[in-house]
Backbone as CSV, one residue per row, in Angstrom:
resi,resn,N_x,N_y,N_z,CA_x,CA_y,CA_z,C_x,C_y,C_z
1,MET,48.329,17.869,-40.106,49.329,18.496,-39.252,48.623,19.526,-38.356
2,ALA,48.906,19.467,-37.094,48.267,20.361,-36.122,48.820,21.776,-36.266
3,GLU,47.959,22.734,-36.030,48.386,24.118,-36.048,49.126,24.432,-34.758
4,ARG,50.025,25.371,-34.845,50.723,25.823,-33.657,49.861,26.837,-32.926
5,LEU,49.988,26.872,-31.617,49.241,27.825,-30.805,49.495,29.250,-31.272
6,GLU,50.743,29.554,-31.655,51.086,30.896,-32.115,50.305,31.270,-33.370
7,ASP,50.091,30.292,-34.276,49.340,30.553,-35.501,47.867,30.816,-35.194
8,ILE,47.327,30.053,-34.268,45.932,30.242,-33.873,45.766,31.609,-33.219
9,ALA,46.685,31.966,-32.325,46.608,33.265,-31.643,46.696,34.411,-32.647
10,ALA,47.592,34.314,-33.621,47.732,35.371,-34.628,46.450,35.509,-35.450
11,ALA,45.845,34.387,-35.810,44.591,34.427,-36.578,43.460,35.034,-35.746
12,MET,43.457,34.774,-34.460,42.386,35.275,-33.593,42.441,36.792,-33.422
13,VAL,43.622,37.380,-33.552,43.753,38.831,-33.367,44.047,39.542,-34.688
14,ALA,43.563,38.973,-35.784,43.775,39.561,-37.104,43.234,40.992,-37.125
15,LYS,43.964,41.858,-37.798,43.591,43.273,-37.863,42.168,43.440,-38.411
16,GLY,41.377,44.240,-37.697,40.024,44.546,-38.124,38.983,43.493,-37.799
17,LYS,39.390,42.425,-37.120,38.449,41.356,-36.790,38.319,41.216,-35.282
18,GLY,37.275,40.533,-34.864,37.042,40.319,-33.444,36.482,38.933,-33.196
19,ILE,36.259,38.654,-31.945,35.749,37.349,-31.523,34.261,37.479,-31.219
20,LEU,33.476,36.603,-31.806,32.038,36.565,-31.578,31.758,35.646,-30.392
21,ALA,31.224,36.191,-29.326,30.882,35.398,-28.145,29.457,34.870,-28.313
22,ALA,29.361,33.620,-28.760,28.068,32.968,-28.948,27.950,31.833,-27.936
23,ASP,28.394,32.118,-26.723,28.485,31.074,-25.702,27.450,31.235,-24.597
24,GLU,26.307,31.865,-24.924,25.271,32.006,-23.908,24.769,30.631,-23.500
25,SER,24.613,30.456,-22.201,24.026,29.211,-21.695,22.561,29.176,-22.094
26,THR,21.928,28.033,-21.918,20.506,27.929,-22.254,19.686,28.902,-21.414
27,GLY,20.091,29.138,-20.176,19.375,30.087,-19.325,19.501,31.517,-19.805
28,THR,20.702,31.900,-20.215,20.939,33.265,-20.679,20.232,33.528,-21.997
29,ILE,20.319,32.587,-22.924,19.668,32.819,-24.217,18.152,32.799,-24.070
30,LYS,17.635,32.045,-23.087,16.191,32.056,-22.837,15.737,33.463,-22.455
31,LYS,16.528,34.139,-21.622,16.188,35.509,-21.238,16.128,36.421,-22.463
32,ARG,17.074,36.257,-23.377,17.086,37.062,-24.601,15.852,36.751,-25.459
33,PHE,15.570,35.465,-25.616,14.419,35.056,-26.429,13.107,35.509,-25.803
34,ASP,13.024,35.475,-24.485,11.801,35.923,-23.807,11.464,37.365,-24.166
35,THR,12.485,38.210,-24.322,12.240,39.620,-24.629,11.636,39.818,-26.009
36,ILE,11.842,38.839,-26.907,11.272,38.942,-28.258,10.179,37.892,-28.478
37,LYS,9.761,37.277,-27.370,8.663,36.303,-27.393,8.933,35.120,-28.326
38,VAL,10.159,34.572,-28.247,10.540,33.369,-28.987,10.799,32.274,-27.966
39,GLU,10.206,31.112,-28.191,10.405,29.988,-27.274,11.845,29.498,-27.373
40,SER,12.455,29.234,-26.231,13.853,28.810,-26.192,13.950,27.289,-26.315
41,THR,13.739,26.806,-27.533,13.911,25.378,-27.811,15.299,25.167,-28.390
42,GLU,15.783,23.934,-28.371,17.095,23.660,-28.952,17.114,24.040,-30.434
43,GLU,16.024,23.752,-31.134,15.957,24.082,-32.559,16.011,25.593,-32.789
44,ASN,15.280,26.378,-31.998,15.315,27.840,-32.151,16.685,28.401,-31.813
45,ARG,17.324,27.859,-30.767,18.674,28.317,-30.418,19.645,27.995,-31.544
46,ARG,19.527,26.791,-32.103,20.392,26.393,-33.220,20.155,27.297,-34.430
47,ASP,18.883,27.520,-34.773,18.575,28.355,-35.934,19.114,29.773,-35.773
48,TYR,18.993,30.321,-34.569,19.506,31.666,-34.297,21.020,31.711,-34.520
49,ARG,21.714,30.757,-33.955,23.179,30.751,-34.092,23.593,30.448,-35.528
50,GLN,22.879,29.535,-36.177,23.192,29.229,-37.568,23.038,30.481,-38.433
51,MET,22.018,31.283,-38.154,21.819,32.528,-38.895,23.051,33.431,-38.750
52,LEU,23.580,33.519,-37.531,24.773,34.343,-37.314,25.968,33.816,-38.108
53,PHE,26.183,32.501,-38.027,27.382,31.906,-38.613,27.322,31.801,-40.134
54,THR,26.125,31.877,-40.717,26.005,31.786,-42.175,25.911,33.156,-42.824
55,SER,26.096,34.200,-42.065,26.194,35.557,-42.622,27.617,35.685,-43.161
56,LYS,27.860,35.031,-44.311,29.224,34.819,-44.813,30.053,36.088,-44.958
57,ALA,29.504,37.109,-45.569,30.286,38.338,-45.767,30.693,38.944,-44.428
58,ALA,29.745,39.006,-43.495,30.046,39.577,-42.179,31.051,38.707,-41.428
59,MET,30.877,37.394,-41.500,31.811,36.497,-40.805,33.218,36.654,-41.377
60,LYS,33.352,36.577,-42.692,34.679,36.654,-43.311,35.353,38.004,-43.061
61,ARG,34.574,39.061,-43.088,35.128,40.416,-42.959,35.432,40.792,-41.506
62,ASN,34.622,40.272,-40.550,34.691,40.812,-39.191,35.018,39.838,-38.075
63,VAL,34.890,38.543,-38.291,35.000,37.587,-37.192,36.212,36.678,-37.375
64,SER,37.071,36.664,-36.370,38.252,35.791,-36.413,38.025,34.494,-35.648
65,GLY,37.151,34.535,-34.661,36.876,33.347,-33.861,35.505,33.436,-33.228
66,VAL,34.975,32.276,-32.860,33.658,32.222,-32.235,33.747,31.343,-30.989
67,ILE,33.327,31.895,-29.852,33.264,31.131,-28.611,31.881,30.480,-28.560
68,LEU,31.863,29.163,-28.394,30.622,28.410,-28.406,30.300,27.806,-27.048
69,PHE,29.025,27.640,-26.796,28.518,26.929,-25.630,28.542,25.437,-25.979
70,ASP,28.635,24.578,-24.979,28.724,23.140,-25.202,27.606,22.628,-26.117
71,GLU,26.381,23.083,-25.911,25.266,22.645,-26.763,25.537,22.978,-28.225
72,THR,26.029,24.179,-28.474,26.207,24.674,-29.831,27.313,23.943,-30.573
73,ILE,28.401,23.636,-29.892,29.526,22.996,-30.574,29.176,21.580,-31.027
74,ARG,28.121,21.026,-30.462,27.696,19.670,-30.813,26.525,19.650,-31.799
75,GLN,26.048,20.815,-32.221,24.858,20.868,-33.067,25.172,20.802,-34.559
76,THR,24.212,20.235,-35.276,24.246,20.198,-36.730,23.178,21.158,-37.221
77,GLY,23.532,21.973,-38.196,22.591,22.941,-38.738,21.545,22.286,-39.618
78,SER,20.567,23.058,-40.023,19.495,22.550,-40.877,20.010,22.136,-42.254
79,ASN,21.220,22.581,-42.611,21.831,22.232,-43.886,22.645,20.939,-43.820
80,GLY,22.670,20.287,-42.647,23.395,19.027,-42.489,24.846,19.185,-42.078
81,LYS,25.360,20.397,-42.054,26.737,20.650,-41.622,26.727,21.000,-40.144
82,THR,27.778,20.602,-39.437,27.869,21.007,-38.041,28.090,22.512,-37.988
83,LEU,27.720,23.120,-36.874,27.950,24.560,-36.748,29.438,24.864,-36.723
84,VAL,30.243,23.925,-36.220,31.702,24.083,-36.240,32.192,24.146,-37.689
85,GLU,31.669,23.266,-38.550,32.053,23.293,-39.965,31.627,24.603,-40.624
86,THR,30.451,25.084,-40.272,29.938,26.331,-40.828,30.841,27.502,-40.456
87,ILE,31.258,27.542,-39.200,32.150,28.617,-38.729,33.498,28.531,-39.434
88,SER,34.058,27.340,-39.515,35.349,27.145,-40.178,35.280,27.532,-41.653
89,ALA,34.180,27.166,-42.320,34.014,27.501,-43.739,33.956,29.011,-43.953
90,ALA,33.518,29.731,-42.944,33.460,31.197,-43.023,34.805,31.836,-42.698
91,GLY,35.804,31.012,-42.381,37.143,31.532,-42.116,37.422,31.894,-40.674
92,ALA,36.521,31.527,-39.765,36.726,31.821,-38.342,37.126,30.551,-37.599
93,ILE,37.710,30.735,-36.441,38.155,29.619,-35.613,37.116,29.351,-34.532
94,PRO,36.567,28.130,-34.513,35.608,27.791,-33.458,36.335,27.413,-32.172
95,GLY,35.805,27.843,-31.063,36.337,27.488,-29.750,35.177,27.222,-28.818
96,ILE,35.463,26.791,-27.617,34.403,26.460,-26.678,34.638,27.126,-25.339
97,LYS,33.548,27.530,-24.724,33.595,28.088,-23.375,33.990,26.959,-22.430
98,VAL,35.026,27.175,-21.648,35.510,26.107,-20.771,35.330,26.418,-19.285
99,ASP,34.864,27.625,-18.981,34.698,27.969,-17.572,33.266,27.707,-17.126
100,ALA,33.038,27.822,-15.842,31.703,27.599,-15.267,30.976,28.912,-15.002
101,GLY,31.498,29.997,-15.531,30.838,31.285,-15.386,31.398,32.130,-14.257
102,ALA,30.938,33.368,-14.228,31.372,34.307,-13.197,30.526,34.115,-11.942
103,LYS,31.188,34.059,-10.826,30.525,33.895,-9.524,30.968,35.040,-8.613
104,ASP,30.172,35.314,-7.598,30.543,36.352,-6.638,31.824,35.971,-5.915
105,LEU,32.719,36.922,-5.772,33.962,36.714,-5.046,33.670,36.856,-3.553
106,ALA,33.994,35.839,-2.800,33.718,35.831,-1.363,34.338,37.050,-0.683
107,GLY,33.524,37.735,0.103,34.001,38.870,0.878,34.135,40.160,0.100
108,HIS,33.756,40.162,-1.177,33.902,41.357,-2.009,32.634,41.553,-2.840
109,PRO,31.606,42.127,-2.221,30.333,42.323,-2.924,30.514,43.072,-4.247
110,GLY,29.861,42.562,-5.274,29.935,43.195,-6.584,31.112,42.754,-7.432
111,GLU,32.071,42.077,-6.837,33.235,41.587,-7.581,32.974,40.152,-8.028
112,LYS,33.472,39.792,-9.208,33.254,38.463,-9.770,34.584,37.746,-9.975
113,VAL,34.513,36.426,-9.970,35.659,35.583,-10.265,35.166,34.467,-11.194
114,THR,36.003,34.080,-12.137,35.635,33.011,-13.057,35.953,31.670,-12.420
115,GLU,34.957,30.797,-12.390,35.156,29.459,-11.823,35.220,28.421,-12.931
116,GLY,35.800,27.280,-12.602,35.820,26.159,-13.525,37.077,26.024,-14.343
117,LEU,38.069,26.870,-14.105,39.309,26.762,-14.857,40.304,25.813,-14.192
118,ASP,40.100,25.572,-12.889,40.981,24.626,-12.213,40.746,23.232,-12.800
119,GLY,41.799,22.501,-13.031,41.697,21.165,-13.596,41.553,21.136,-15.107
120,LEU,41.592,22.291,-15.751,41.409,22.361,-17.191,42.462,21.547,-17.940
121,ARG,43.701,21.643,-17.501,44.791,20.939,-18.175,44.580,19.423,-18.159
122,GLU,43.938,18.912,-17.115,43.749,17.474,-16.975,42.520,16.941,-17.702
123,ARG,41.654,17.822,-18.182,40.449,17.359,-18.869,40.837,16.683,-20.177
124,PRO,40.235,15.545,-20.453,40.586,14.838,-21.699,40.093,15.590,-22.922
125,ALA,40.866,15.513,-23.998,40.503,16.192,-25.242,39.200,15.666,-25.807
126,CYS,38.824,14.452,-25.452,37.592,13.878,-26.004,36.349,14.530,-25.419
127,ASP,36.488,15.374,-24.410,35.331,16.076,-23.853,34.733,17.056,-24.855
128,THR,35.539,17.500,-25.803,35.097,18.505,-26.760,35.203,17.928,-28.161
129,PRO,34.159,18.060,-28.967,34.212,17.564,-30.334,35.332,18.222,-31.131
130,SER,35.763,17.549,-32.159,36.784,18.072,-33.040,36.381,19.440,-33.570
131,GLY,37.338,20.323,-33.661,37.063,21.637,-34.215,37.341,22.771,-33.257
132,ALA,37.381,22.508,-31.957,37.654,23.575,-30.985,39.155,23.692,-30.829
133,ARG,39.801,24.081,-31.910,41.261,24.087,-31.951,41.889,24.989,-30.911
134,ALA,41.307,26.149,-30.694,41.927,27.115,-29.804,42.072,26.578,-28.391
135,VAL,41.096,25.855,-27.923,41.150,25.316,-26.572,42.156,24.189,-26.463
136,HIS,42.042,23.215,-27.352,42.897,22.036,-27.214,44.340,22.305,-27.546
137,GLN,44.622,23.209,-28.478,46.006,23.539,-28.770,46.648,24.186,-27.553
138,ALA,45.898,25.000,-26.858,46.445,25.690,-25.686,46.768,24.708,-24.574
139,LEU,46.098,23.578,-24.534,46.305,22.628,-23.451,47.392,21.601,-23.731
140,ARG,47.883,21.540,-24.935,48.892,20.513,-25.272,50.251,20.884,-24.769
């Protein structure tokens, strides 16, 4: 039985919890890794995120949902479980970044606008692997 959007929203704003934004693109996470001299390979990115999601006490106590990048939502951890399964097992709701990022707003230097939300309703649910409940429930 599918969850209702209201139930997902209530779980996402649970008292004392927050949303973990783990949706850095490969370019953004490369910049972070460069500062600590770690090569930005798919395996290193997966291991880094898996480390975050398997911090069970911290996840259960503090995280209600996790925003994932497309690469991450499709990855399987070194333990054979998908990262989506790992997040769900920790009691958080996995979701996916659906926008194309912040871009400069024409005619307004320094101001940003989020692109890529147009046409979201028409995107097929099969574009995202099972588990990104927050996104697909909102679109139904």
